[in-house]
ZANURO-182299 format. One record per residue: residue number from 1; residue in three letters; x, y negated, z negated of N, C-alpha, C, O in turn. Coordinates in steps of 0.05 Angstrom, whole numbers, plus 5000, padded with zeros to 4 digits. Each point is the difference from the previous one (the first is absolute). Layout:
<sites>
  num  residu   n.X   n.Y   n.Z  ca.X  ca.Y  ca.Z   c.X   c.Y   c.Z   o.X   o.Y   o.Z
  NUM     ala     X     Y     Z     X     Y     Z     X     Y     Z     X     Y     Z
...
</sites>
This chain:
<sites>
  num  residu   n.X   n.Y   n.Z  ca.X  ca.Y  ca.Z   c.X   c.Y   c.Z   o.X   o.Y   o.Z
    1     met  7614  5881  8383  4976  5016  4994  5008  5024  4990  4989  5007  4979
    2     asn  5031  5009  5032  5002  5026  4990  5011  5000  4972  4996  5019  4985
    3     thr  5019  4958  5006  5010  4997  4972  4975  4994  4983  5002  5009  4977
    4     ile  4974  4980  5028  4979  4992  4985  4983  5027  4997  4988  5006  4979
    5     val  5012  5010  5042  4985  5028  5000  5018  5020  4983  4989  5017  4986
    6     ala  5034  4980  5017  5022  5021  4984  4989  4994  4965  4994  5017  4983
    7     gln  5006  4952  5015  5002  4993  4972  4968  5009  4990  4996  5011  4978
    8     asn  4984  4981  5040  4973  5011  4989  4997  5032  4999  4982  5010  4986
    9     trp  5032  5004  5027  5001  5031  4999  5015  5007  4972  4992  5019  4986
   10     asp  5028  4966  5007  5016  5006  4977  4981  4997  4976  5000  5017  4982
   11     trp  4982  4959  5020  4984  4996  4975  4979  5019  4996  4994  5009  4977
   12     leu  4994  4999  5049  4984  5023  5000  5008  5025  4985  4986  5012  4984
   13     leu  5042  4995  5026  5009  5021  4986  5003  4996  4968  4996  5018  4984
   14     val  5009  4959  5011  5003  4993  4967  4976  5007  4988  4999  5015  4980
   15     val  4978  4973  5032  4970  5004  4992  4992  5035  4997  4987  5011  4982
   16     leu  5023  4998  5038  4990  5029  5002  5013  5015  4975  4986  5015  4986
   17     val  5042  4980  5009  5015  5011  4983  4990  4992  4970  4999  5016  4982
   18     leu  4994  4962  5016  4987  4986  4975  4971  5021  4992  4997  5011  4978
   19     ile  4988  4989  5040  4974  5009  4997  5004  5035  4995  4985  5011  4984
   20     leu  5036  5003  5032  5006  5025  4993  5009  5003  4973  4993  5019  4986
   21     ile  5025  4962  5004  5008  5001  4969  4977  4999  4983  4997  5016  4982
   22     arg  4986  4966  5022  4976  4994  4983  4981  5022  4997  4990  5007  4979
   23     phe  5005  5003  5046  4977  5018  4997  5006  5033  5006  4983  5016  4996
   24     trp  5041  4990  5014  5007  5026  5005  5008  5014  4980  5016  4988  4985
   25     arg  4978  5036  5008  5004  5013  4976  5005  5035  5010  4981  5012  5011
   26     pro  5035  4997  4986  5002  5031  5006  4977  5016  4989  4994  4998  4976
   27     ala  4995  5016  5038  4978  5020  4992  5006  5019  4981  5014  5019  5005
   28     leu  4974  4976  4971  5005  5020  4978  4992  5032  5009  4977  5002  5010
   29     pro  5036  5020  4987  4989  5027  5006  4973  5000  4982  4994  4987  4980
   30     thr  4991  5032  5035  4970  5005  4990  4999  5013  4973  4981  4996  4986
   31     gly  5039  5019  5005  5000  5008  4971  5010  4975  4975  4992  5000  4977
   32     gln  5024  4983  5035  5008  4977  4984  4976  4980  4993  4996  4988  4979
   33     arg  4987  5011  5046  4982  4978  5000  4976  5018  4978  4986  4985  4986
   34     gly  5010  5036  5012  4982  5013  4982  5010  5000  4974  4982  4997  4983
   35     glu  5042  5004  5007  5010  5000  4978  4999  4971  4989  4993  4996  4977
   36     leu  5014  4980  5043  4992  4972  4990  4975  4999  4992  4993  4991  4978
   37     arg  4990  5020  5041  4968  4994  4992  4994  5012  4972  4987  4989  4982
   38     val  5023  5034  5016  4992  5013  4971  5011  4981  4981  4985  4989  4984
   39     asn  5041  5006  5016  5015  4988  4979  4982  4973  4992  4994  4995  4977
   40     ala  4998  4989  5046  4988  4980  4992  4975  5002  4987  4993  4983  4983
   41     gly  4991  5039  5025  4974  5004  4985  5004  5007  4973  4987  4990  4983
   42     leu  5033  5029  5011  5011  5007  4971  5003  4977  4986  4988  4996  4979
   43     ser  5028  4986  5031  5009  4977  4989  4980  4982  4990  5003  4987  4979
   44     arg  4974  5011  5039  4978  4980  4997  4980  5010  4979  4991  4984  4983
   45     leu  5001  5042  5017  4979  5012  4991  5005  5015  4974  4980  5005  4986
   46     leu  5044  5001  5006  5009  5011  4976  5012  4980  4981  5012  4980  5008
   47     asp  4984  5025  4965  5008  4985  4979  5031  5008  4996  5006  5019  4986
   48     gln  5012  4967  5026  5032  5005  5004  5007  5002  4973  5021  5013  4997
   49     lys  4967  4978  4979  5011  5003  4972  4995  5028  4990  5011  5009  4980
   50     val  4970  5006  5036  4992  5030  4995  5007  5018  5018  5008  5023  4995
   51     phe  4991  4968  5029  5011  5021  5021  5023  4986  5012  4998  4981  5015
   52     arg  5028  5030  4977  5021  4993  5014  5009  5010  5022  5007  5024  5001
   53     leu  4995  4960  5019  5002  5008  5029  5030  4998  5009  5013  4979  4998
   54     ile  4998  5044  5012  5030  4997  5010  4995  5015  5029  4988  5021  5003
   55     thr  5024  4965  5017  4994  5007  5029  5032  5009  5007  5021  4992  4990
   56     asn  4972  5028  5033  5024  5007  5015  5019  5016  4981  5023  4991  4998
   57     val  4970  5031  4988  5021  5006  4978  5013  5025  5015  4987  5019  5006
   58     thr  5038  4978  4998  5016  5025  5004  5014  5009  4978  5010  4983  4985
   59     leu  4993  5044  5011  5011  5013  4981  5015  5023  5010  4992  5014  5018
   60     pro  5032  4991  4967  5017  5021  5013  4988  5025  4982  4989  4999  4978
   61     val  5017  5025  5043  4990  5029  4991  5021  5014  5012  5001  5007  5024
   62     gly  5018  4999  4956  5025  5015  5004  5016  4983  5024  5007  4976  4998
   63     asn  4995  5041  5024  5018  4988  5020  4981  4984  5023  5008  4990  5021
   64     asp  4966  5009  4970  4975  4991  5020  4989  4976  4981  5006  4995  4977
   65     thr  4977  4992  5041  4980  4978  4988  4975  5002  5003  4992  5015  5018
   66     thr  4993  4972  4967  4969  4999  5006  4990  4977  5001  5010  4985  4984
   67     gln  4971  5004  5031  4995  4973  5000  4968  4997  4996  4985  5012  5016
   68     ile  5006  4973  4965  4978  4995  4991  4985  4974  5008  5010  4979  4992
   69     asp  4967  5021  5023  4988  4973  5008  4997  4984  4979  5011  4978  4999
   70     his  4972  5031  4980  4988  4980  4977  5001  5018  4980  4997  5024  5003
   71     leu  5010  4965  4971  5003  5012  4975  4985  4982  4979  5008  4977  4995
   72     ile  4973  5033  4995  4988  4982  4979  4999  5013  4967  4984  5018  4993
   73     val  5031  4971  4994  5003  5009  4974  4983  4988  4979  5002  4976  4995
   74     ser  4979  5039  4991  4982  4985  4984  4995  5018  4976  5011  5022  5003
   75     pro  4973  4975  4971  4994  5011  4980  4984  5030  5010  5001  5021  4988
   76     tyr  4986  4972  5035  4983  5018  5011  5010  5021  5019  4987  5014  5015
   77     gly  5044  4985  4980  5012  5024  5020  5014  4981  5022  4996  4975  5003
   78     ile  5023  5042  5012  5014  4987  5021  4984  5008  5027  4997  5024  5006
   79     phe  4995  4960  5007  4994  5002  5029  5023  5004  5023  5017  4981  5002
   80     val  4985  5038  5012  5018  5001  5020  4983  5001  5025  4984  5018  5003
   81     ile  5018  4960  5018  4985  4996  5019  5015  5002  5024  5021  4988  5001
   82     glu  4970  5026  5019  5005  5000  5030  4979  4987  5013  4976  5003  4997
   83     thr  5036  4980  5021  4981  4984  5018  5001  5013  5026  5022  5008  5006
   84     lys  4956  4994  5011  5001  5008  5028  4986  4980  5014  4977  4995  4993
   85     asn  5035  4993  5028  4985  4979  5019  4996  5016  5024  5018  5003  5017
   86     phe  4958  5006  4985  4991  5018  5027  4976  4984  5007  4988  4985  4985
   87     ser  5006  5020  5042  4974  4995  5014  4992  5032  5009  5014  5020  5000
   88     gly  4958  4975  5009  4987  5031  5013  4988  5015  4980  4995  4990  4978
   89     trp  5000  5037  5028  4984  5017  4985  5025  5014  4982  5023  5003  5010
   90     ile  4970  5003  4967  5021  5017  4983  4985  5025  4994  4976  4999  4994
   91     phe  5038  5025  5006  4990  5026  4994  5020  5014  4979  5023  5002  5009
   92     gly  4972  5007  4969  5016  5008  4980  4991  5014  4975  4981  4990  4988
   93     his  5030  5031  5003  4992  5011  4976  5021  5005  4982  5023  5004  5008
   94     pro  4971  4996  4966  5020  4995  4980  5025  5023  5005  5024  4995  4997
   95     asn  4967  5030  5010  5022  5020  4999  5011  5000  5026  5019  5015  5000
   96     asp  4977  4975  5022  5011  4999  5026  5026  4987  4999  5003  4980  4986
   97     ala  5015  5032  5027  5030  4994  5003  4997  4970  5016  5013  4981  4992
   98     gln  4971  5016  5028  5000  4979  5020  4973  4992  5002  4981  5015  4997
   99     trp  5016  4959  5007  4972  4988  5008  5002  4991  5028  5020  5005  5013
  100     thr  4958  4981  4997  4995  4996  5026  4991  4971  5004  4984  4988  4986
  101     gln  5027  5003  5034  4989  4967  5005  4990  5002  5025  5016  5009  5016
  102     val  4959  4984  4994  4991  4998  5027  4996  4973  5008  4982  4987  4989
  103     leu  5032  5004  5028  4994  4967  5010  4998  5005  5030  5018  5009  5014
  104     tyr  4958  4985  4994  4988  5002  5026  5005  5028  5011  4989  5018  4987
  105     arg  5024  4990  5033  5003  5030  5006  5027  5010  4992  5008  5022  5007
  106     ser  5005  4962  4979  5027  5010  4987  4996  5018  4973  4982  4992  4984
  107     lys  5032  5029  5011  4999  5012  4968  5025  4999  4993  5015  5009  5017
  108     glu  4995  4982  4961  5024  4999  4986  4996  5016  4971  4981  4998  4985
  109     arg  5040  5017  5012  5000  5017  4974  5020  4986  4984  5022  4993  5010
  110     phe  4972  5001  4962  5022  4990  4981  4999  5011  4974  4979  5011  4991
  111     gln  5044  4989  4993  4999  5017  4979  4977  4990  4977  4995  4977  4996
  112     asn  4993  5044  4991  4980  4993  4979  5012  4979  4984  5021  5004  4986
  113     pro  4967  4973  5014  5015  4979  4981  4997  5011  4971  5018  4993  4985
  114     leu  4962  5023  5004  4994  5006  4970  5027  5016  4995  5013  4997  4979
  115     his  4995  5019  5039  5022  5021  4998  5032  4980  4999  5018  5003  4984
  116     gln  4981  4977  5038  5020  4984  4998  5007  4984  4976  5023  4995  4992
  117     asn  4953  4996  4997  4996  4981  4977  5009  5018  4973  5010  4989  4980
  118     asp  4984  5036  5022  5002  5016  4976  5032  5007  4995  5007  5006  4977
  119     arg  5008  4992  5040  5031  4999  5003  5007  4973  4978  5014  5002  4980
  120     his  4975  4976  5030  5004  4975  4984  4992  5005  4970  5016  4996  4982
  121     val  4958  5014  5013  4989  5005  4975  5018  5016  4981  5001  4995  4976
  122     arg  5012  5024  5035  5015  5025  4985  5030  4982  4995  5016  5008  4983
  123     val  4988  4972  5029  5028  4987  5000  4995  4981  4973  5015  4998  4980
  124     val  4962  4989  5023  4994  4978  4979  4994  5018  4973  5007  4990  4978
  125     arg  4982  5032  5022  4993  5014  4975  5023  5010  4986  5003  4999  4975
  126     asp  5020  5013  5046  5026  5010  4989  5017  4972  4991  5013  5000  4979
  127     leu  4984  4983  5035  5016  4975  4989  4992  4990  4972  5017  4991  4985
  128     leu  4956  5010  5008  4987  4987  4977  4996  5025  4982  4990  4995  4978
  129     asn  5015  5027  5026  4990  5024  4980  4968  4998  4999  4990  5001  4977
  130     leu  4995  4997  5042  4976  4998  4994  4983  5026  5008  5012  5017  5013
  131     arg  4959  4988  4978  4985  5020  5008  4987  4992  5025  4999  4977  5007
  132     tyr  4990  5048  5009  4985  4992  5022  4977  4981  5000  4997  4980  5014
  133     asp  4987  5030  4965  4979  4976  4999  5004  4973  4996  4982  4984  5006
  134     gln  5044  5007  4984  5005  4976  4997  5012  4983  5023  5006  4976  4997
  135     val  4998  5036  5024  5004  4989  5026  4982  5003  5025  5000  5023  5010
  136     his  4987  4961  5000  4981  4999  5019  5010  4998  5026  5016  4983  5008
  137     asn  4972  5039  5008  5009  5004  5030  4975  4982  5015  4977  5008  4998
  138     val  5029  4970  5017  4982  4988  5015  5007  4991  5024  5021  4987  5002
  139     val  4963  5020  5019  5007  4993  5031  4980  4976  5010  4977  5005  4997
  140     val  5028  4977  5012  4985  4977  5009  5000  4997  5031  5022  4994  5011
  141     phe  4954  5011  5006  5001  4995  5028  4993  4969  4999  4985  4989  4984
  142     val  5028  4999  5034  4995  4970  5011  4997  5000  5029  5008  5020  5013
  143     gly  4981  4962  4997  5000  4997  5031  4972  5011  5004  4984  5005  4982
  144     asp  5012  4997  5045  4977  5007  5014  4996  5030  5002  4999  5011  5022
  145     ser  4998  5004  4954  4998  5030  5004  4974  5009  4983  4990  4988  4981
  146     glu  5003  5035  5029  4976  5013  4988  5004  5025  4997  5012  5012  5018
  147     phe  4978  5001  4957  5006  5032  4995  4976  5012  5010  4977  4991  4997
  148     lys  5029  5030  5015  4980  5018  5017  4997  5025  4983  4984  5017  5007
  149     thr  5030  4987  4973  4998  5026  4982  4994  4986  4972  5005  4977  4994
  150     pro  4985  5041  4990  4996  4989  4974  5030  4987  4987  5021  5013  5003
  151     met  4978  4965  4984  5025  4988  4992  5008  5012  4973  4984  4998  4982
  152     pro  5039  5014  5015  5012  5011  4980  5001  4984  4980  4999  4976  5003
  153     ala  5002  5036  4970  5008  4981  4974  5025  4991  5004  5020  5012  5009
  154     gly  4978  4960  4978  5031  4987  5004  5005  4988  5024  5022  4989  5003
  155     val  4959  5011  5018  5002  4988  5020  4976  4976  5004  4976  5004  4999
  156     val  5036  4973  5006  4981  4977  5005  4997  4985  5020  5021  5000  5012
  157     glu  4961  4985  5000  4999  4987  5023  5002  4965  4990  4979  4994  4989
  158     gly  5036  4990  5012  5005  4975  5001  5006  4992  4970  4996  5016  4982
  159     val  5013  4961  5014  5009  4992  4980  4977  4995  4974  5007  5004  4976
  160     ser  4969  4989  5028  4979  5000  4981  4995  5028  4990  4991  5000  4977
  161     glu  5012  5023  5036  4996  5025  4992  5025  5007  4985  4997  5014  4981
  162     leu  5028  4977  5026  5024  5006  4982  4995  4987  4974  5003  5013  4979
  163     ile  4989  4964  5020  4992  4988  4975  4981  5012  4981  5003  4999  4976
  164     asp  4974  5014  5039  4980  5009  4983  5014  5033  4990  4993  5010  4979
  165     phe  5022  5003  5035  5016  5021  4990  5015  4995  4974  4999  5015  4981
  166     ile  5019  4958  5021  5012  4998  4978  4985  4992  4976  5007  5008  4978
  167     asp  4971  4975  5025  4983  4995  4979  4984  5020  4984  4988  4996  4979
  168     glu  5014  5032  5036  4986  5020  4993  5014  5007  4976  4987  5005  4980
  169     lys  5041  4998  5020  5015  5007  4981  5000  4984  4978  5013  4979  5000
  170     arg  4972  5028  4977  4996  4985  4979  5013  5014  4976  5002  4986  4980
  171     val  5007  5036  5018  5009  5013  4975  5030  4989  4999  5016  5000  5019
  172     arg  4989  4991  4960  5025  4987  4993  5023  5022  4995  4994  5016  4983
  173     leu  5031  4987  5030  5014  5019  4999  5030  4992  4989  5016  5017  4993
  174     phe  4989  4956  5008  5028  4991  4992  4993  4976  4984  4979  4989  5003
  175     thr  5042  5003  4979  5003  4977  4981  5011  4981  5020  5010  5008  5021
  176     asn  4988  4964  4972  5010  4983  5013  5035  5001  4998  5015  4995  5019
  177     asn  4992  5011  4959  5031  5010  5001  5007  5017  5018  5020  4996  5014
  178     glu  4962  5027  4989  5008  5023  5020  4995  4988  5030  5011  5009  5020
  179     val  4972  4971  4982  5000  4985  5028  5022  4985  5007  5007  4999  5024
  180     his  5005  4989  4959  5022  4981  5002  5023  5022  5006  5012  4998  5021
  181     leu  4993  5021  4961  5022  5016  5006  5003  5015  5025  5022  5004  5011
  182     phe  4955  5005  4999  4993  5012  5027  5012  4981  5021  5017  5008  5017
  183     leu  4974  4970  4981  5007  4976  5017  5029  4992  5003  5010  4992  5021
  184     asp  5004  5010  4953  5032  4997  5002  5011  5023  5014  5017  4997  5017
  185     ile  4970  5030  4974  5015  5026  5015  5001  4998  5030  5020  5004  5014
  186     ile  4954  4988  4995  4997  4997  5026  5018  4979  5015  5011  5005  5022
  187     gln  4991  4973  4966  5015  4980  5013  5029  5006  5000  5014  4991  5018
  188     ala  4997  5026  4959  5024  5005  4997  5010  5024  5021  5023  5000  5009
  189     gln  4961  5016  4997  5004  5020  5018  4995  4999  5032  5009  5015  5017
  190     arg  4974  4964  4987  4990  4995  5028  5029  4990  5017  5018  4987  4990
  191     leu  4981  5023  5036  5019  4986  5014  4997  4971  5005  4977  4991  4997
  192     lys  5040  4995  5010  4995  4970  5006  4985  4999  5026  5009  5012  5019
  193     pro  4966  4972  4983  4987  4999  5025  5014  4985  5018  5014  4981  4994
  194     gly  4983  5029  5030  5011  4985  5028  5007  5020  5016  4999  5024  4995
  195     pro  5009  4963  5029  5004  5016  5026  5023  5020  4999  5000  5017  5018
  196     glu  5018  4984  4963  5020  5022  4995  4988  5020  4987  5005  5023  5008
  197     thr  4977  4974  4972  4990  5022  4985  4975  5016  5018  4991  5022  4996
  198     asp  5000  4957  5027  4977  5015  5011  5015  5016  5023  4990  5020  5009
  199     arg  5031  4972  5000  5019  5019  5019  5007  5026  4987  5000  5022  5011
  200     ala  5008  4973  4962  5008  5025  4987  4980  5020  4997  5005  5024  5002
  201     his  4968  4964  4991  4978  5014  4995  4994  5020  5024  4998  5025  4998
  202     leu  4998  4959  5026  4997  5012  5024  5020  5024  5008  4991  5022  5007
  203     lys  5030  4974  4990  5023  5020  5000  4994  5022  4983  5005  5023  5008
  204     ser  4986  4974  4969  4993  5016  4981  4979  5021  5010  5000  5024  4998
  205     val  4982  4960  5014  4974  5014  5007  5007  5018  5027  4993  5024  5003
  206     arg  5019  4963  5014  5010  5018  5026  5016  5026  4988  4997  5022  5011
  207     arg  5018  4976  4969  5020  5018  4992  4979  5023  4987  5004  5023  5004
  208     arg  4975  4970  4982  4988  5017  4988  4977  5014  5017  4993  5022  4992
  209     val  4997  4967  5029  4979  5008  5017  5013  5012  5025  4991  5022  5007
  210     phe  5025  4969  5006  5016  5005  5020  5027  5019  4997  5009  5015  5017
  211     gly  5001  4979  4959  5027  5014  5000  5023  4983  5010  5022  5010  5003
  212     glu  4974  4959  5004  5020  4992  5014  5022  4993  4978  5022  4991  5006
</sites>
């Protein structure tokens, strides 16, 4: 009897392991979930022959790096997109150094994402030798968030508003040859995507912000 029970228990363990392998997945960080959601929307709703999407772009800046969530290279300009996957109420003004997130009774301060993304914009402009008006700074909030102050220019809520922001830019700024040249330069200069590059970028951020 004990042998039969042991065998049955062994089979139960095997079944449980198979179930875990089939259904368990490590939970992605909130930020990554937001980026994947935006990537999926941009890929589905934009003409990929016109609006060329590059994701998770890490570029060297001297001894540091900068990491861009999404880059769109198009004849109507280059869109540098920062994604924020937040919940709760958002308070912020264009010139504030920090904005505020209120979730239930908790208040959290975070860097003004327009300022954060402006560094990305400057790096792209310098890399491609472009004017300020040829590179668009846009921040998209996804998730269950609501702005409680007037939404600054260049900040949108949700993928549909992001698509509208991009569609509004209809002045042709670049030729098709220039678009292909920019894509080649970005791909040549970006660091290889992966955990090693992510760790190096995190170390760069800590060194720049905290002096580590």
